[in-house]
C-alpha positions, -999 to +999 in steps of 0.1 A: -561-143-348-565-108-365-551-088-336-522-113-334-514-107-371-514-070-365-493-071-335-469-094-353-466-068-382-462-039-360-432-055-341-417-064-373-418-027-388-405-015-354-377-037-353-366-032-390-367+006-384-344+004-353-318-022-359-293-001-380-274+007-349-253-025-353-254-031-389-218-038-396-196-068-401-203-099-419-211-084-454-176-073-457-160-107-459-156-132-487-180-161-480-153-186-493-139-187-457-166-213-450-157-236-478-120-233-468-126-243-432-113-278-421-121-297-391-092-297-367-077-329-354-091-339-320-080-369-298-095-370-264-109-395-239-123-392-204-139-413-176-157-399-146-181-411-118-211-398-102-222-411-068-249-402-042-258-415-008-289-405+010-300-414+045-332-405+063-349-415+095-380-401+114-395-412+147-426-400+165-440-408+200-475-398+207-502-400+236-536-392+240-547-385+276-585-385+273-600-404+302-623-425+282-598-437+255-562-433+267-538-442+240-500-442+234-480-452+204-451-446+182-442-446+145-408-450+128-396-445+093-361-448+077-349-449+041-316-453+021-309-443-014-277-449-033-266-442-069-235-449-088-230-437-124-197-443-142-192-428-176-168-431-204-162-409-235-138-411-264-136-388-295-112-390-324-120-365-351-103-350-382-112-339-417-114-376-428-123-396-397-148-395-370-147-421-341-170-417-311-175-441-282-198-433-253-208-455-224-226-451-191-237-474-164-262-463-137-271-483-108-295-474-080-307-490-048-335-478-025-349-493+006-376-480+031-387-494+064-415-482+086-433-494+117-464-484+136-475-494+171-507-483+191-517-494+224-553-493+213-551-524+193-519-539+206-508-546+170-475-536+155-475-529+117-443-530+097-435-526+061-404-531+040-399-517+004-368-522-018-361-510-054-332-519-077-325-501-110-298-505-136-293-486-168-267-493-195-260-471-225-234-477-252-229-461-284-203-464-312-198-445-345-171-448-370-169-427-401-140-430-424-131-416-459-115-442-480-103-422-510-097-386-521-131-384-539-151-379-507-164-415-505-168-427-470-181-458-450-199-455-417-205-479-390-226-476-359-244-492-329-264-483-300-273-504-270-297-494-243-308-518-214-329-508-185-339-531-156-359-524-125-376-544-099-392-536-065-405-557-037-427-547-008-438-566+022-461-555+050-470-573+083-498-567+107-533-581+110-529-591+073-496-599+055-491-587+020-462-593-003-459-577-039-433-579-067-431-559-098-403-560-125-395-547-159-367-551-185-364-529-216-338-537-244-330-517-274-303-528-298-295-510-331-267-514-357-260-497-391-235-499-419-235-477-449-216-458-476-219-423-490-202-395-508-197-359-497-186-338-467-204-324-437-188-296-417-200-274-388-187-240-399-202-219-372-169-212-355-159-193-387-186-167-379-172-165-344-137-158-358-149-131-379-169-116-350-139-118-329-118-099-355-145-072-355-144-067-317-106-066-318-109-036-340-137-020-318-113-020-288-084-007-310-064-040-307-064-044-344-060-018-373-065-040-404-078-076-409-062-107-395-046-130-421-066-157-437-044-182-418-051-167-385-088-166-391-088-204-400-067-212-369-091-191-347-121-209-362-105-243-354-097-232-318-133-221-315-145-255-329-127-272-301-138-249-273-164-274-258-138-301-255-117-281-229-141-289-201-134-326-207-096-323-200-091-292-179-104-281-143-105-245-155-112-247-192-119-210-198-083-202-187-066-227-210-090-219-240-081-182-240-045-189-235-046-209-268-066-181-284-038-157-275-012-180-290-030-180-322-033-143-323+005-138-317+011-150-353-002-116-363+014-097-336-018-092-316-017-096-277-046-097-252-025-087-222-031-054-204-068-052-215-090-032-192-121-049-178-145-036-205-123-048-234-118-081-218-155-087-212-163-072-247-140-098-264-151-128-243-188-122-250-183-125-287-187-163-283-224-157-277-230-136-307-237-162-333-275-163-341-278-198-358-259-229-365-240-230-397-232-260-418-214-266-452-229-300-463-232-317-496-237-353-488-257-385-499-256-421-492-274-452-480-275-473-449-286-508-438-300-507-403-314-531-379-332-524-347-344-547-321-367-536-293-380-558-264-401-546-234-408-572-207-431-566-177-441-588-148-462-582-117-472-605-090-508-615-095-511-599-129-488-622-148-464-609-175-463-592-209-437-589-236-437-564-266-411-572-293-402-555-325-373-562-349-371-538-380-346-543-408-344-511-427-328-498-459-324-460-461-312-434-487-306-398-479-293-366-494-286-333-474-275-300-486-265-268-466-247-238-480-238-203-469-252-182-498-232-153-481-220-145-447-256-136-436-276-163-451-280-202-452-300-226-473-308-261-461-324-289-480-327-326-472-346-357-480-347-391-466-362-424-476-364-455-456-384-487-451-384-524-443-402-552-427-406-562-390-392-598-391-409-608-357-433-635-367-463-622-350-455-586-349-482-559-343-466-537-370-456-556-402-437-530-422-426-494-420-419-469-447-410-432-442-404-403-468-390-372-449-382-339-467-373-305-453-363-270-466-351-242-445-336-206-448-319-183-423-310-148-429-293-124-405-306-091-415-285-072-391-262-082-361-293-085-340-323-095-362-326-130-377-354-143-399-359-180-403-381-202-425-385-240-423-409-265-438-409-302-430-429-329-448-433-365-438-452-394-451-452-427-432-469-461-440-472-488-413-486-522-409-495-533-445-527-553-434-544-522-419-530-497-443-520-472-416-509-439-430-495-407-413-489-375-433-477-343-418-465-309-430-451-283-406-444-248-418-427-221-394-416-185-399-399-166-371-382-133-364-357-130-335-344-097-323-315-102-298-319-075-272-287-087-259-268-119-266-287-140-242-321-125-245-342-124-276-377-111-286-393-136-307-423-136-332-432-169-346-460-182-370-465-220-372-490-240-394-492-278-393-514-302-412-517-338-402-537-368-417-537-399-394-553-429-411-553-458-387-575-482-407-597-486-436-626-464-425-613-437-401-593-406-412-584-379-387-574-345-401-557-319-379-551-284-391-534-259-366-522-223-368-505-204-341-487-171-336-465-166-306-447-134-293-425-136-264-390-136-250-363-163-248-335-162-224-305-184-232-286-197-200-259-213-221-255-201-256-224-203-278-212-208-313-203-245-308-222-278-311-217-297-280-204-333-282-241-345-279-251-324-309-224-337-333-240-353-363-229-389-366-235-403-400-240-438-390-267-433-363-283-398-365-291-390-401-324-408-403-351-412-375-359-447-368-393-452-352-404-488-344-440-488-335-448-500-300-478-499-279-462-471-260-456-451-291-493-457-303-505-443-269-485-412-273-499-406-308-535-412-296-531-387-268-518-358-289-538-326-284-548-309-316-572-281-327-598-282-354-599-318-356-622-335-380-630-371-383-640-384-418-656-419-423-649-433-457 
């Protein structure tokens, strides 16, 4: 522990002493560019299919020529696997509206046949195995502002259904038949209202960085106009969407960037290879996600979960939960200047399980977090975050889960896709499962290492977009599977207190 702290401190001093080589840029721009940013209008939809067919066969003939026990035989094995996965995606987004619909259907079929024959026992053994699987996922989110005072309503639903069954038959001296099946269903819906705005303003940093690089390659003498900076940021915001409508998204994206720059008389034509690569890599130069958020509200949420298992010879089992939850939330994120960001959030939710004989009767959760990011230079970023949660479950047993996680990290970007990291993490957990048992976990760790980002850019992907109706508050219906995961959690310095 002592040597880890010393090493952590030495690396920190070394980095601070050597990072002035690229200390330029963001501090020279008015941070109001973040609050002025508006989400661009987006209207796109796409449907695609994935399919796969796999065939395999194997045959072996063998013979043993020993005089005392001569034997011949053969074995044969064949298998077939087929998958079909259609997907649909719809996104309509603007400053005052957000509509997202995502759907996918996945079906699979697998069969295997094998046979063995030996002249020794004159018996032919055969086996058949078949497996069917289906997965359905459908999500819907609709957020709309209903008046100029930033008041909005939100609707959302999520459907997940998984079905699987397999059969096996074997014939020989003994005949065996088995069957196993399972079906999992998860349905959730929510409706709510709130006030405030949530914007991903990370592309604004990219627009400023891009302007800096234009100056470095002598393509720009002064600053771009505010209108061009805003238009560039909106183009960067939409960059991840190009791949859903174009076969060569990079080509069309940079064509639109050049159209935007032409408003200030800047052209990207006739660039040499160095300048072209230097400008294009600016999309990877943002060090953390930026948000301008001041939003609060409440939701009513229902979530039903049903898991059914059946096995030949072992009967069947069903696990069922239906939580009705009320939740209130507040989120704040602000760029104090162009180099630093403050994040605050608090969430409170709770409600009963309306299943008559449910294992978990009630669930209540308080979740609070605070974070701060500071970009000391273009390559060195310091981050602090603390998350606190308090959860009560099952009133009759008075289960309680308290946790606090504190983290501090320094990241030095050796290059845009490679960073040297030094992290300190502390977590404290109290898990009280019944009246007399109280498990306390207290963990400390320091990690020093490298991270390589295979795909790193300045945009949130479509999967990371925050959807007010569905993703603000975690919903955790307690099932037997969830309990198993908690019980098997590996911790250090664990103490058990009997009260």
